C-alpha positions in Angstrom: -22.4 216.6 114.5 -23.1 219.3 117.3 -21.1 220.5 120.0 -21.4 221.9 123.5 -21.5 225.2 123.0 -24.6 224.2 120.9 -26.0 222.5 123.8 -29.0 224.9 125.7 -27.6 223.7 128.7 -23.7 224.8 128.0 -22.6 228.0 130.6 -19.3 229.7 129.2 -17.5 230.3 131.6 -15.5 234.0 132.1 -12.0 233.1 132.7 -11.7 230.8 129.6 -14.0 230.8 126.6 -13.1 227.7 125.2 -14.3 225.9 128.6 -18.1 225.4 129.9 -20.4 224.2 132.7 -23.1 221.6 132.2 -24.4 220.5 135.1 -21.7 221.0 137.6 -18.8 218.6 134.5 -16.4 221.3 133.1 -17.0 220.1 129.3 -14.8 222.0 126.6 -17.1 224.6 124.1 -16.0 222.3 120.9 -16.6 218.8 122.2 -18.9 216.6 120.0 -22.2 215.9 122.1 -21.9 212.1 121.5 -19.1 212.1 124.7 -21.3 214.6 126.6 -21.0 213.4 130.5 -24.4 214.2 131.2 -25.9 212.9 128.2 -28.4 215.3 128.3 -27.7 217.4 124.9 -30.2 219.7 123.7 -29.8 222.2 121.2 -30.3 226.1 122.5 -33.7 227.6 121.3 -33.4 229.4 118.0 -35.4 233.4 118.8 -38.6 232.9 116.9 -38.2 236.9 115.5 
């Protein structure tokens, strides 16, 4: 199962890489996306290089 850190909306917090922000909600980087508080998971786009 993908984790919050795999979402394009997840922004890692500078002071704690294990936490992040998703639309104003603090989430754990390792939280399963089925528990996403905003139900907005979209995978990060991979580089096409």
